[in-house]
C-alpha positions in Angstrom: 197.9 48.7 32.1 195.7 49.2 35.2 192.2 47.7 35.2 189.8 49.4 37.7 187.4 46.6 38.5 184.1 46.6 40.4 184.1 43.6 42.7 180.3 43.6 43.1 178.4 44.1 46.4 179.6 41.0 48.2 178.8 37.6 46.9 181.9 36.5 44.9 179.8 35.1 42.1 178.3 38.6 41.4 181.5 39.8 39.9 181.3 40.2 36.1 183.0 37.7 33.7 185.3 40.5 32.6 186.2 41.4 36.1 187.0 37.8 37.0 189.2 37.5 33.9 191.1 40.6 34.9 191.7 39.2 38.4 192.9 35.9 36.9 195.4 37.7 34.6 196.7 40.3 37.1 200.3 40.5 38.2 199.4 43.0 40.9 196.1 43.4 42.8 195.3 46.4 45.0 192.0 45.7 46.7 189.7 47.6 49.1 190.3 45.2 52.0 187.7 46.7 54.3 184.9 46.0 51.9 185.8 43.6 49.1 185.0 39.9 49.7 188.4 38.2 50.0 187.0 35.1 48.3 187.6 37.0 45.1 191.4 36.9 45.7 191.2 33.1 45.2 190.9 33.8 41.5 194.4 35.4 41.4 197.2 33.5 39.9 200.1 32.1 41.8 202.7 34.8 42.5 200.4 37.7 42.1 201.4 40.6 44.5 198.3 41.6 46.6 198.0 44.9 48.5 195.3 46.0 50.9 194.4 49.6 50.1 192.6 50.0 53.4 196.0 50.5 54.9 197.4 52.7 52.1 197.3 56.4 51.1 196.6 57.6 47.6 200.3 58.3 47.2 201.2 54.7 48.2 198.6 53.2 45.9 200.0 55.4 43.0 203.5 54.2 43.8 202.5 50.6 43.6 200.8 51.2 40.2 203.8 53.2 38.9 206.3 50.5 39.9 204.2 47.8 38.2 204.0 49.9 35.1 207.8 50.3 35.0 208.1 46.5 35.1 205.5 46.0 32.4 203.1 44.3 34.8 199.3 44.3 34.7 197.5 45.8 37.8 193.9 45.3 39.0 192.5 48.0 41.3 189.7 46.1 42.9 186.9 48.3 44.3 183.7 47.2 46.1 180.4 47.4 44.3 180.6 49.6 41.2 183.6 51.9 41.4 181.6 54.9 40.0 179.7 55.2 43.3 181.8 56.4 46.3 184.8 54.5 44.9 187.3 57.5 45.1 188.5 56.4 41.6 188.4 60.0 40.3 191.6 61.0 42.2 193.3 57.8 41.2 192.6 58.3 37.5 193.8 61.9 37.8 197.1 60.6 39.1 197.4 58.0 36.4 196.6 60.7 33.7 199.5 62.8 35.1 201.8 59.8 34.9 200.6 58.6 31.5 199.5 55.3 32.8 196.8 53.6 30.7 193.7 52.3 32.5 190.2 51.1 31.9 187.1 50.5 34.1 185.0 47.4 34.5 181.7 48.2 36.1 180.3 46.1 39.0 177.0 45.3 40.8 176.5 48.1 43.2 175.3 47.6 46.7 172.2 49.7 46.0 171.3 47.0 43.4 172.1 44.3 45.9 169.9 46.0 48.4 166.9 46.1 46.0 167.4 42.4 45.4 167.5 41.6 49.1 164.3 43.6 49.6 162.7 41.9 46.6 161.5 45.2 45.3 161.8 47.7 42.4 162.9 51.3 43.1 160.9 52.7 40.2 157.2 51.9 40.5 154.4 53.4 38.4 152.6 56.3 40.3 155.0 55.9 43.2 158.4 57.0 42.1 160.3 57.3 38.9 163.4 58.8 40.4 166.1 57.3 42.6 168.3 59.7 44.6 171.6 58.1 45.6 173.3 60.1 48.3 174.7 60.0 51.9 174.3 61.8 55.2 176.8 64.5 56.0 179.3 63.4 58.6 183.1 63.9 58.9 183.1 64.5 55.2 180.5 67.2 54.3 178.1 67.2 51.4 177.4 70.3 49.2 174.8 72.5 50.9 172.4 72.2 48.1 172.5 68.4 48.5 171.5 68.3 52.2 169.2 65.4 53.0 166.3 67.7 53.9 166.5 69.3 50.5 166.7 66.0 48.6 163.9 64.5 50.7 161.5 67.3 49.6 161.1 65.5 46.3 159.5 62.5 47.9 161.4 60.2 45.5 163.0 56.9 46.3 166.1 57.5 48.3 169.2 55.3 48.8 171.8 56.3 51.4 175.3 55.1 51.3 177.8 55.5 54.1 175.2 56.6 56.6 174.7 53.7 59.0 176.5 55.5 61.7 174.6 58.8 61.2 171.0 57.6 61.4 169.8 60.0 64.1 170.9 62.9 61.9 169.5 61.2 58.8 166.1 60.7 60.6 165.9 64.4 61.5 166.9 65.6 58.0 164.5 63.3 56.2 161.6 64.3 58.4 162.5 68.0 58.1 162.5 67.5 54.3 159.0 66.2 54.2 159.0 62.5 54.9 156.5 61.7 57.8 158.0 59.7 60.7 155.9 56.6 59.7 157.2 56.7 56.1 158.5 53.3 55.1 162.2 52.7 55.3 164.6 49.7 55.3 168.2 48.9 56.3 170.0 46.3 54.3 173.2 45.1 56.0 175.9 43.6 53.8 173.7 43.0 50.7 174.4 39.6 49.1 176.9 38.5 51.7 176.3 35.3 53.7 175.4 37.3 56.8 173.1 39.7 54.9 170.4 41.2 57.1 167.2 43.0 56.0 165.5 45.3 58.5 162.2 47.0 57.5 161.2 50.0 59.6 160.1 53.6 59.3 162.0 56.8 58.8 161.4 57.6 62.5 162.8 54.3 63.7 165.9 54.1 61.6 168.4 54.6 64.4 166.5 52.4 66.9 166.3 49.6 64.3 170.0 49.7 63.5 170.9 49.7 67.2 168.5 46.8 67.9 170.2 44.8 65.1 173.8 45.7 65.9 174.2 47.6 62.6 176.9 50.3 62.7 178.4 50.2 59.1 178.3 48.4 55.8 174.6 49.0 55.3 172.4 50.6 52.7 169.5 52.8 53.9 166.4 53.0 51.7 163.4 55.3 52.0 160.2 55.7 50.0 156.8 54.5 49.0 158.4 51.8 46.8 158.7 49.7 50.0 154.9 49.5 50.2 152.7 47.1 48.2 150.4 49.5 46.5 151.2 50.7 42.9 149.7 50.9 39.5 150.2 48.5 36.7 152.7 49.6 34.1 151.8 50.2 30.5 154.7 48.0 29.3 152.7 44.7 29.4 149.2 46.1 29.4 147.1 44.4 26.7 145.4 47.8 26.0 148.6 49.6 25.3 150.5 49.5 22.0 154.2 49.4 21.7 156.8 49.3 18.9 156.6 45.5 19.2 153.0 44.8 20.0 149.6 46.1 19.0 147.0 46.8 21.7 144.4 44.0 22.1 141.2 45.9 22.2 
């Protein structure tokens, strides 16, 4: 059995109880060494074989899983954040399906959630934005043409960019071309929830400069949108004049 586990966005106590239990019971752990907090490996039992996937290919990862299965061992594939976002688990599951290896997935706290917590804000605010677009800037790995930043920016929704800290000049140009004014609010959250977390508030037009001034080149979430400002309407959820399934309006 292979358990694909979301390690959370950084702080070791943000892993789920289920994820922690899987780590404690694992005979083999393959972890994303470039991103996962190594403090989580302290939960592993004595004798657990630990592999750093940052130094491995898909074929090598699959070989470790296959060998463990042949020996009747339990494997944990430990991914950063939530594995469903930029976790490259699709190709691993495809290989396991071919080989008849049983697996399951334990979700984790994504870094986009960790970034919102660091910013002490809500992505979906009444009359500001009810949509969150999670994407990335095009770099060495392209994105589909219809998902270019300038196209997505035209919606004016909350935007969260992964894997883009090294592409901020291009991101600035694309976001502005898509409709965000240069002075639109933005923020860079470096290593959300880690001990060295850093929050840098800026504008769309100063994203690159802000990153450079703060020495941020990777491992950061970029956020853009009006949710970063203080003005927004009150929601109906707790409005005394609004009836819900559980409460009558107090007129």
